[in-house]
C-alpha angles and dihedrals in degrees: 000000000000123000089202120066109246125200111219123221091253093053099045119116138182117348093002091054089051091053092047090048090053089053091052124205122015119003116220117239090238087066094041087059086077094043095109089061110040091184089060091049091052090050090049091052092046092052091047093050091048094049096044106034112024123094111287140158085242120079120237090252091052091052091049090050091051091050091048093048094049091048091050093049089049092049090241122137093206 
């Protein structure tokens, strides 16, 4: 059970629905945690895209490994 209210794909409206539509398919709960504030969700997605896909001295696989390691240390499966 979640302590944070999550808005499901089927219940999304307006700006949130537009964001969910851009994501396509199933939306991960880690993203739904920001569903009450679509602006926050957009910022989250923008930061993720910058960290993972923009030019960097780290390869994509190195960035993925860092993210996986940090998630593991934090006890988070995301």
